[in-house]
C-alpha positions as CSV (number, residue, x, y, z in Angstrom):
1,M,7.8,6.8,13.3
2,K,7.9,8.7,9.4
3,K,4.8,10.3,8.2
4,M,2.6,8.1,5.5
5,H,0.5,9.0,2.6
6,V,-1.0,6.0,2.5
7,K,-2.3,3.2,5.5
8,R,-2.9,-0.1,6.0
9,G,-5.8,-1.8,3.8
10,D,-6.0,1.3,0.9
11,N,-6.3,0.6,-2.7
12,V,-3.0,1.6,-4.8
13,M,-2.2,1.8,-7.7
14,V,2.2,1.3,-8.5
15,I,3.9,4.9,-10.2
16,A,7.0,3.5,-10.3
17,G,9.6,0.3,-10.6
18,K,8.9,-3.4,-12.6
19,D,5.5,-3.6,-11.8
20,K,4.5,0.4,-12.7
21,G,0.7,-0.2,-13.5
22,K,-0.1,-2.9,-11.3
23,E,-3.1,-2.3,-8.4
24,G,-3.6,-3.7,-5.5
25,K,-4.4,-3.6,-1.6
26,I,-2.1,-2.8,0.9
27,V,-1.3,-5.6,3.1
28,T,1.1,-4.2,5.2
29,A,2.3,-0.7,6.2
30,I,5.8,-0.5,7.6
31,P,6.2,3.8,8.9
32,E,9.4,3.2,9.8
33,K,11.4,2.2,7.1
34,G,8.9,4.1,4.8
35,K,7.3,0.3,3.0
36,V,4.6,-0.8,2.4
37,V,3.5,-4.1,0.9
38,V,1.0,-4.4,-1.7
39,E,-0.9,-7.8,-2.6
40,G,-0.3,-9.2,-5.5
41,V,3.0,-6.8,-6.5
42,A,6.7,-7.1,-6.4
43,V,5.8,-11.1,-5.9
44,V,9.8,-13.2,-5.1
45,K,10.9,-16.3,-4.6
46,K,11.6,-17.1,-1.2
47,H,13.6,-20.7,-0.6
48,Q,12.5,-22.0,2.8
49,K,14.0,-25.3,4.7
50,A,11.8,-27.4,6.4
51,R,11.9,-25.7,10.0
52,M,9.8,-28.5,12.1
53,Q,8.9,-32.3,11.5
54,G,5.8,-32.5,8.8
55,Q,6.5,-28.7,7.7
56,E,7.4,-28.8,4.0
57,S,10.2,-27.1,2.4
58,G,10.2,-25.3,-1.0
59,I,10.0,-22.2,-2.4
60,I,6.9,-20.3,-1.9
61,H,5.9,-16.9,-3.7
62,M,5.7,-13.9,-1.6
63,E,5.2,-10.1,-1.5
64,A,8.2,-8.2,-0.9
65,P,8.3,-4.4,0.4
66,I,8.6,-1.5,-2.3
67,D,9.0,2.0,-0.9
68,A,5.5,4.1,-0.7
69,S,6.6,6.8,-2.4
70,N,6.1,4.3,-5.6
71,V,2.4,3.9,-5.0
72,M,-0.4,6.1,-5.1
73,R,-3.9,6.1,-3.5
74,I,-6.5,5.3,-5.9
75,C,-9.9,7.4,-5.0
76,S,-13.3,5.6,-5.1
77,K,-14.8,8.5,-6.7
78,C,-13.1,9.2,-9.8
79,G,-11.8,5.6,-9.9
80,K,-7.9,7.3,-10.9
81,P,-4.6,7.2,-8.5
82,A,-4.3,11.1,-6.9
83,R,-2.4,12.8,-4.5
84,T,-3.9,12.6,-1.0
85,G,-4.1,15.8,1.2
86,V,-5.6,15.9,4.5
87,K,-8.5,18.3,5.9
88,I,-9.4,19.4,10.0
89,L,-13.8,19.3,10.0
90,E,-15.7,21.8,12.0
91,D,-15.5,18.8,15.2
92,G,-11.5,18.7,15.2
93,S,-11.0,15.6,13.3
94,K,-9.3,15.2,10.6
95,V,-9.8,13.3,7.4
96,R,-7.6,12.9,3.9
97,Y,-8.9,14.0,0.7
98,C,-8.7,13.5,-2.6
99,K,-6.7,16.5,-4.5
100,K,-8.5,15.7,-7.8
101,C,-12.3,15.8,-6.9
102,K,-12.3,17.2,-4.0
103,E,-13.8,14.3,-2.1
104,T,-13.2,13.1,1.5
105,F,-12.2,9.4,1.8
106,N,-14.1,7.4,4.7
107,D,-11.4,5.6,6.4
């Protein structure tokens, strides 16, 4: 399993690719492939055939996975995209923090 700097539920900004500058929340993280699915980003059209009787076929819009290296976590304190680091507290627990303002994230 690969280590990723973001996880599900983080607010992120896309820093590279066709959706550069867009913000959203991570819906799914796929650490095996190093990808994330962000709501409202990388929306693709999928042509879906009806599988069961009563189910409709048609074109549906869905978010496609993008590489985790193309997103950066938005700090809740400074409101800017920032790199994250890991601190080990006195009690031995690990917390992520913003490298710009040194504020810890409460996950």
